[in-house]
N, C-alpha and C positions, 0 to 999 in steps of 0.2 A: 252974356250971360251964361249960355250952357258950356263956355269954355272955360268959365272963371269956375265953376260949379266943378267940372271934371278936374281942374288943377287943387281946388281944395280938397277934392276926394283921394286925387293921388297921393298928396301931402299927409294927408291923414291917414292912409294906409301905411306910407312909409313910416312914419311916426308909430303905429301900432307895431309894424315889423322891426321896429329898433329897439324900442321899449320891450317887445317879447325877446328878442337876441340878447339884450341886456340882463333880462331876469335868466335867460338858460344858461348865460357867462358866468363865472365866479360861483359854482354852486361848492355846497360842502358836501363830499363824498363820503366821509366816514373813517376812521381808523385802519378797516377792512381792506383799504384802498392801498394804504401807506404800508400794510403786514408785508406786504408783497415783498420789496425790497428793503425795508429796514428793520427783520426779525435777525438776521444773522449775527453772530457773533463777532464774526470778522469784519463788518460792516457797523458796528456798535450795537447793536438790538436794542435799539431804541424802541420798538415797539414794546419789546420787554420790560425796559424800564417804565414804563408809560402804564403795562397792563398789571403793575404791581402795585401804580402807585393809588395815591386817595384820590387823584384826578378820575382814575377809572371808575371809583365808585359814588364818584360826586351825584350823581341823577339817581343813584339809590336813596341817598340821606332824603330826597323828597318824599319820598313813600311812607317815613317813618311818622312816627308821633310828636317827634320833636318839631319837624319841620311844618306838621299840621298848625300845632301851637303857634309857633313863630308867624304862621300866613294869616292865622286868625286874628292875631294880635293886632298884627299890621292893615288888618282891613281889607287882605288880597277877596275878590270875588271868585276866586277858582281856586282848585286845589294847589299846593306847589309844584306839583308834576306838570301842572298844564299853564301855571302862572308864567307869561314873560320874566317879570321880577326876578322870578326864580332861576329858570330855565338860560336866562343871560350868562348866569356866573358856572350853575350846576351842568349846565351843556356847553354853554361857550360858543357854539357855533351859530345858529340863529333860532329864535321862535317863528321867524317866519318860513311856511312850509314850501314855499316858491323857490327859497334858496339852498333848500334840501333835497339830494340828489334822492333817487326811489331806494337805495341802497343804505343811506346815513338812518344809523339806528342811535336816537338819542339816549336809550337807556345805559349807551356806552360811557356817559359821563362826559368829563371834559378832554376832548381828544385833540388828536394831532393840529389840528384845524384851528383851534381855540387860540393856540399861540403861533401858528406859521400861517394863516390864511386860508381862505377857500380854496381846496387843491384842483377844482376840477380843471384849470387851465396850466397847472404845472405839474401834474401828475404824471403824464405821458414819460416813458423811460426815454427819448430824444433831448426830453428837456431838462427832467432831474439829472440826466448825467452831465450836464453844463449847468453849473451854479450860476453866473450872469446869465444863461436864457431862463431858469427857473424862477430867479430875482425878477428879470423882467417881465414875467408871467406871472407874479404876484406872489413868489414863496416870501415870507416876512422870515428874516433871519433875529428867531428870538433870543438868542445869545446877546447878539448885538443891541436890541433893544433894554436888556436887562429889568432891572427894578419898577421901571413903571410900566410895563407890559404886564406882571403880576399884579401889582396894585390896582389896576381898573377893578377887578374882582376883591382882592385879595384887602382892599383900603377903601377905595373911592365908592365902592356900591355896596359895603358890607352892611346887609339888613339886620344882622344877628344882634348887634349893638355890642359885641365887642370893642375894646379898646384899640384904636389904629397901631399903637405899640407892641402889640401882641403879635403882629407878623414880624417875622427875621427874616429877611430877604435871603441874606447870606446863608442862613442854617437851610430854609425850604429849599432854595434852588440848589444845594449839595444834592438833595434829594429825589431833585427831578432833571437832571441835566442828564444829556445822553447827547453827546458830539459824536459827529461822524466824524471816523478817524480818517486822517491828513494821510496819502500816500507818498 
């Protein structure tokens, strides 16, 4: 009986360790982590393109009167800047604090990882220098995903009442695309 109890206890501890390790992995690290390598013109200045986009300002819109009116109309219990329903698209990473690195700043809006996946596992230089390794570690090739990736917020979860036809993918993609130059 004692032996069975020890086995069960050991399995439970193992499961807790595995769950903790899974939670600590695949964290959103924030655009600041990407900036280090993706801000030079030689490499395509992806950070600069993002920084000038409306994506970088998406969180700020949640603090305005229009967002508060939409939240009230939708019957949300929290302010827009605290509501998972709003944060899902206006931050895009995760409203789950356990998935956010301590350096992640939601106020930076829709950041790199909203489209490219949680960066904790692929941000390291040796991984990022090898695209196959980066993809294997979780990097999402957003350019290849195309329209369906954008439509997750711009159409599927559009809580603002705008008509679906209002989102013009080709026109909008031209404003935010930021290819990494091929050598």
